[in-house]
N, C-alpha and C positions, 0 to 999 in steps of 0.2 A: 766311601762305602756306598754301594748301589743295592737297590732291592731286587730280589730274584724274580719278581712278578711285575706285570705292567699296570700302571695306575690308569685311572680313568682319563680319557683325553679332555672331557669337559672340565675336570678339576685342573688338569695341567695347563689348559688354555685360559684359566680364570686367574685374576690377580689375587695375590695374598691379601688378607685383611690389612688395611693400610695404617690403621691407628697405632699398632705396635711400632711402626717405623718413627712415628712422632715421639713416642716415648723413648725410644732408643736415642734420639737426639737428646732428649732432656737428661739422660743418664750422664751425659758429658758436662753438664752445667756445674760450676764450682761454687755456687751460691754467693759469688761476689756482689751481687746486686740485691741480695736478700732472698727470701724463701721462693721456692718454685711456684709459679702461677699457672694453673692448669685451665685453659679455656679450650681444650681439644675435645673431649668426649662430652656428650649430652647426658649428664646424669644428675638426678636430684641431689642438691647439696644439703639436704636435711632428711632426717628419718621420717618414717610415716607418722601420722598422727597417733597420740598415745592410745586412743581408744581402739585403733587398728592393731597396735602392737600387743596390747592386752588380749584383744580377741584372737589374734593369730597364735599366741602362746596357749590359750585354752583349746583352740581347734587343733593345734598340732598334737596336743596330748590326748585328744578324744579318740576313743576306739573307732568312731565313725570315719575318721580321717585316713585310715590305713588301707581300705579297700578301693577297688575301682569305683569311679562315679559313672553316671550314664554317659554314653559316647558324646552327646552335645554339650555336656557339662551340667553342673548342679542346676536344677530347675529353679531353686530359690534365688540364685544369683542371676540367672537369666530373666526372671521376673522382675528382680530389683533393677536390672539394667534397662528394662523397658521404662520404668519410672524415671531413671536418670536421664534417659534420651528425651523423654518429654520436657524435662527441665532445660535441656540443652537446645532442642530443635522445635519446641512448641507443643502444647497440650493436644493438638489435633492430629499428631502424626500417626501414621498407619504402621505400627511395628508391634510385633508379638514375640513372646518367648520362643515360639516355633521358628521364627526367622533367625535364631542365634545359635552359634556353636562357639565353645570355649577352647582356646588353644594354648599351647605352652609357649607363650609369647607372640608378639605381633609379627616377628620375622618368620616364625613358623606358620602363621596365618597366611602370609604371603606365599611361601613355599607351597603349602598345601592348595591354595587357590590356583596357582599357576599350574600345579601338576593336575588339578581337576579340569583346567580349561584347555591346556595347550600340549601339542606334541612337538617333538624335535622337528625343526624346520619351519615351525609357525613363527609369527611375529608379534611382539608386544612393544607399544610405543611408550617410551619414557622421556619426560622432559629433562633437559640438560641445563644446569648440573643436576645429577641424580644421586639419591641415596645409594651408595655403592653396593650394599647388601642386596638390593633389588636387582642390579644388573649382574652381580655375581651369581645369583640364583638362576637367572635366565640363561646365563652362559654355561653354567654346569649342566643344565638341562638340555643344552643344544638348542635353545629357542633363540631366535635372532632378536636382538635389541635394536629398535629403530629410534634414533635420537631425535627428539623434538627440541630444537634450540631455543633457549630464552635469552633475553638480552637485558643489560643493565637499564637501558632507556625505557624499558617496560616494567621495571622493577623486578625482572626475572619471573614474570607471570606468563605462562605459555599461551599461545594464540590458538583457539579452536579452528580457525580458517586454515592456518598453517599445518595443524595437525591433520585435518580432513585430507589434504594433499598426500599425506604419508600412508593413508589407509589403502591396503591392498586386499585381494582374496585371501591372503595368508594372515591377516591381522586378526588376532583373537581378543585383544584387550588394549585399552589405554589405561595406564596406571599413573595416578596423581597422588602427591603427598601434600597436604595443606593443614596448617601452616607447614611451610616446606622445610625439609632437611635435605640439603645444607643451607639454603638461601635464607630461610626465615620468611619468605614471601607468603602472604596469606591471600589465597584466591577468593574473590568476592563471590556472593551468592549468584550474581549474573554470569560470572565466568564458569562456575561449576555447572549451572543450568545449561549453559551452551555446550559443554562437554557431555552432559547428560543427554541432550537432543542428538548430538553427534553419534553417540553410542547406540541410541535407539534407532536412528536412521539406518545405520550400517549393520545392525544386528550383531554388535559385539559387546563385550563386557566393559563397564567402567569401574576399575578398582580404585577405591577412594580411601587412602590411608590417612586417618584423622588422629593420629597418635597425640598431636599437640593441640587438639581442638579446645581443650579446657583452658588454654592460656590466651584465647582471644577475648579482648576486653571490651569490644563493642556490644551495643545492646541487641543488634541483629543475631539471629541464629546463624551458624556457619553456612547453612544452605537450607533449602526448603524441599529437597527431594523426597523426604519421608512423609510429606503431607499427602493427603488423599489426592491422587491425580490419575489421569488416563494418558497413556498406559501406566500401569503400576511401576513404582521403582523396582519391584521384584523382576521385572523383565529384562533388566540390564545392570543394575547397581550391585556391586559387591563392596560393602563397607568394612574397613578394618579399623580395630581400636587396640590400643595397648593400656593396660592398667599401670605399667611401669612408672610413667611420668606423672599422671594425675595423682596416683595414690602413693608414689615414692616406694615401689616395691619391685625394682628391676630384677633382683635376685631371685624373686619367687616366680617368674616367667609365666605370666597370664596375659593372654590376648583374646580378641573376639572377632568373629566373622558374622556380619549380618547380611543375609542375602535370602533369595527365595527358598522356602522349604524344599522344593523340588531340587534345587542345586545342591543343597545340604545333604539330603537324603540319598540322591542319585550319585553323588560324586564326592563332595568334600569329605563326608564322614568316612567313606571308604579309604581315602587317602590318609586321613588322620588316624585310622585304626592301625595302619602300617607304621606310622611315624611316632605316634605318642600313646596310643590306647586311650588315655584320657589325660586332661591338663591336670596340674598339681591340685590336689584337693583341699589341703588345709587353708590356703589362701582364699579359695572359693567360699569355704564354710565361714571363714572369719569375716569376709567382706559382706556376704548376703544380708545379714540382719542390720548392719550399721551403715550401709551405703548412703542413705539420706542424711545421716548426721555428719558425713564427711564432706558434704557439698560446700559448707561455709568456709572450711579450711582450703578447698581448692580455689574458691574465689579469692580468698586472701593471698594465696600463692600467686594467682594470676595478676593481682594488683602489684605485688612485690616485684614480679618479673617485668611488668610494664615500667616501674620505677628504674629498675636496674637498666633496662634498654634505653630509656631517656637519659640517664646519667651517663651511660657509655657513649651515646651519640654526642652528648654535650661536651665531653671531655676528651674525645679523640683529638690527637694533635693535628695541626694544619697539614694538608695534603692527603690525609687518610680520609676516604669517602665511603659512606655507607650506600651500597647499592640496593639492599633490602634488609628488613629487620622484622622479626616477629617470632612468637613462640619462644623457643630456647635459643635462637640463632640470629647472628648478624653476618651478612656477607659483605666484606669490606675490601675496597681496592687499596693496595699500598702505593706510596708516592715515588718509589725508586725506579728511575729510568734504566732500562736494560737488565733488570733483575726480575727473574721469575718467582712466583709466589713460593715454590718449593724451596728455593735458595733462602729467601727471606725467612720462611718458617724455620728452616734448619738452623740458621744463625741465631734467631731470637731464642730458640730453645737452648742451643749449646752455650751461648755466651751471655744471654740476658735472662734465662730462666722463664720464659713466657712460651707456653706450649700451645700451638695453634695447628690448624689443618690447612694445607694449601688446596686450591681449587683443582689441582691436578688429581687429587684423590677422588674427585667427584664427576670427572669428565672422561670421555673416551680418549684413547691416544690419538693424537692428530699431528699430521705434518704441516709446517707452515703456519702455526698458530701466531696470531698477531700479538704484539707486545701488550696491548691493553687487556687481552683476554687472559694473559698469564698473571695478572696482578691480583686476583681475587683470593681472599683468605676467609675461612669460616671461623668465627668467634662463637663459642658457646657461653653466652651470657649467663645462662642459668648456673654455670659451675661456680661462679664467684660472687661473694657478697659485695657490698658497695665499697668497702675499704679496699678489697683486692682489685675491683674493676678500676678504681682511681689509680692504683699502683700500676696495673697493666698499661693504662694510658700514659703515665709518666715514663715508663721504660720505653714505649714506643716513641715518644718524643725525643728520647736520648740516643736511639739507635743509629740514626743517620751519622752523627758525628763520630760514634764509636766505630761504625763499620767503614767510615770514609766514603760514603755513597752520595751521589747527587740525588736531590730530592725535587719534586715539582712544587713543594710548598714555597 
C-alpha cells in the first residue's frame, strides 16, 4: 500500500532510527545462554533518587503544573542550574539564568539550535563516529553534514587542525559531544579550548553537547569556557545539556541550552515556540528546589560507572580491544577477521542474547571501508550492573567457538 501524497525528501533521504534494528535481532534469541543482556541503548539503569520521585509526584498534582511556563522555562530551575554549573565548572564562571532556555529533551535542544543557526545548503561539521540523531537532524533539514574523521590511535578524539581544513564559507557550526556518544571519548579542556578558538576565529558557532558531563571523575572541570574571558563565551558557544542521564528522568524530556541571550531571544525561542511552546512543567517544578541535594547522588553514580568501566575493561576476553571509554559508553574493536561489526552484533544478539550497536550505526555510508574500520562496536556500560557486565564478557569469550570464526586473540 502506498500513500497518495508525497513525503518530505529530507525524511526519505534520512536513515531510520537504527536502535530498533538491534532489538529486532534480539527478538530471535532463544535464551539458551541465559537472560538477554542489553548493552545497546544508553539508559539509566536505576530510578531517580527518592527525593526527586516524591517531588515529582507532588509537582504533577499541583494546579501550578498544568499551565504554560515562561518560554525560556521556569526561572527557579534556571537559577538553580546556575548554581549547579558553578559546582561543575568553577565558582568564577560567568553564567546567568538569562543565558538559559529549557527544552523538551536535549535532542530537541539540538534541533532548535540548528534551525536557529542554519539554512538548507549550509554546512555543520560533526566528528565521526557521530551520534546518529545529530546527523539525522541535519539531513532532514537539508543541511550538509561535513564528517571530521577520528581515529583509534588518537582515542577517537577529533583534531582541531584537521577540522579547520573543513571550514568553508558555508560552515555554520562545529558540533561536539563530550564525553562522546558513541565512543565514550572525553575531550580534554585543552582540546575543547582549541575548538573554541577555532570557532571564534572563523565566526561560527561551537555547539557543545555535554549530556554525559556529570560522569567525568577527574578533579578538573570539563572545560574553562564559561570563565570570564575575552571575548566572552557568548560570542560563539552554544552549550547543550540533558537532565535525562544525570537525574535519571529520560521519560520526562528535559534539556537545556546555554547561549547568548541575544541568540536565545532573537532566534532560539522563536523556534521553540513553534516546536514545544514550553518544556514539560512538572519536572521543572520538582527539580528546582532540590537540585543541590541531588549532587551527592550524581557523584555516587559517576563513581559507580567508573567502577563498571574498569571492570568491563579488565574482563574483556583476549582480542577484544578498547579504543576509548568514558561516560556511558565504550567503543570496542572485535577480534574476528573478515567480519563486519554489524554481522558480529547481529549474531551476538540472535544467538547469545547480547545486544550491542555496531559502528555502522554511527558512521556515514562509505565504499571501500577498511577491515579494521568495520570492527568497532559500542557497548553501553551504564545499562548493566557488575554481574551482567561479567556475564557479557563471558559470552564474548565463548562466541568465537560457537560461531566458528577465526580470531586475532
